[in-house]
N, C-alpha and C positions, 0 to 999 in steps of 0.2 A: 686888520679887518678879516673876518671869516669869508672864505671864498667857496662858492657852490657852483658846480657844473651841472647844468640841466641838459639832458640828452633826450630829444624827442623829435620825430620827423614831422610832427604837426606844428607848423609855424605859429598858429594862433595860440595854441596851448603853451608852447615853449615861451612865447613872448609874455603871456599872461603870468606864468609862473615867475619869470624873471622880474617883471614889474612888482609883483607882490613881495617877493623876497628882498628886492632892493628897498622897498618901503619899510621892511623890518630891519634894515641896516646892513644887509649882506652885500658883498660884491658877487655878481653873478655872470658867468660865461655860458653861452649857448652853443649847443652842437646838434646837428641834424641826424647824426647816427653815431654808433659806437666808435667808429674809426676817428671821427672828429673829436668825440668825447675823450678818448684815450690820448689824443694829441694834446688837448687842453690840459688834461691831468698831468701829463709829462712835463708841461711848462712849469708846474709846481704850485705850491701854496694852497691847494684845495683841501678842504676838510670834509666836504660832503659831495657825493654824486647822486643825482636824481635821474633815473633812467626809465624810459618806457621799455616794455618787453618786445612788442611787435613793431618793427621799423623797417623801412627800406634800407638797403645797405647792411651794415653790420648790426645784427639784432641784439636785443637786450640781454638774453641769457648768456650768450657768448661774451658780451661786453662785461657783464658782472663777473664771470669767471676770470677774465683777463685783469679787471680792476683788482679783484681780490688777490690775484697772484702778484701783481706789481706793487700794489699799495695795501698791504695787509691791515693797516690801521685806519684807512679811509672809511667813513660812514657811507653806506649805500642804501638808498631808498628806491625800490622798484615799484613801478606802477603799470597797470594793465587794465584795459577795458574789455578784453575778450578772452576766449579760450580757443586753443587750437586742437581740440580733441578731448580725450578722456583725462588727460593730465592737466591739472591746474597750473598755469604758468607762474602764478605768484608763489605756490608751494615750491616749485622748482627753483625760483629765484632765491628763496630763503635757503634752500639746500646748497645753492652755489655760493652763498655768502652775503646776500642782502640782509642788512640789519633790520629793515622794516619794509612792509609792502602796503600799497594802497590800491584799492579797486577804483577804477574810473567809473563814473564821475565821483570826485570827492570835493569837499569844500575846502577853500584855502585856509580856513582857521585850523582844520585838521592837519594840513600840511605844516603850518606854522608850529603847532604843538609837537608834531613828530620831529621836526628839525631841532626844536629847543631841547627835547628829551635826548636826542642823539648827541648834542653838543655839551650836555651837562657833564662835568668831570665825574668819573666813576670813583666810588669810595676807595678802590685800590690805589688810585693815583695820588691820594692824599698822604701816603706813607713815605 
C-alpha cells in the first residue's frame, strides 16, 4: 500500500486530506509540523509527502529542503495559502525540491490528480 505523510498545522485541513486520500486507497499518516513529518518519514515506506509552507514549529520550506536531502526519491507536494512578502513561497518550494505545488484553497479532485501523476512510473523506470 502506498503511504502518504500529510504535514499541516491546521487540524481540520490535515484531517480532511487524510480522509480523502484514504478513500482513494492510500495509507495516510498525519503530522502537525515538519519535525513530526520528518519523524514519520524516517519510520519508512512513504512515497509522498504533502506539506504546508507556513506552519507553527518547523515550517515547510525548511522541511522540504530536509526531505529532499534525506529522501531524494520521495515525491513532495507543497501547498500554501499565503505569501510572506515579495517572494512567492510556492516558487521557493519548487526550487528547494517540491515536485508539485498547490495554492490553497484547492479542490480535492485536483489533489487526487496530482498524487496519481506523481505515482505513475516514469518512462525511464521501464528499462
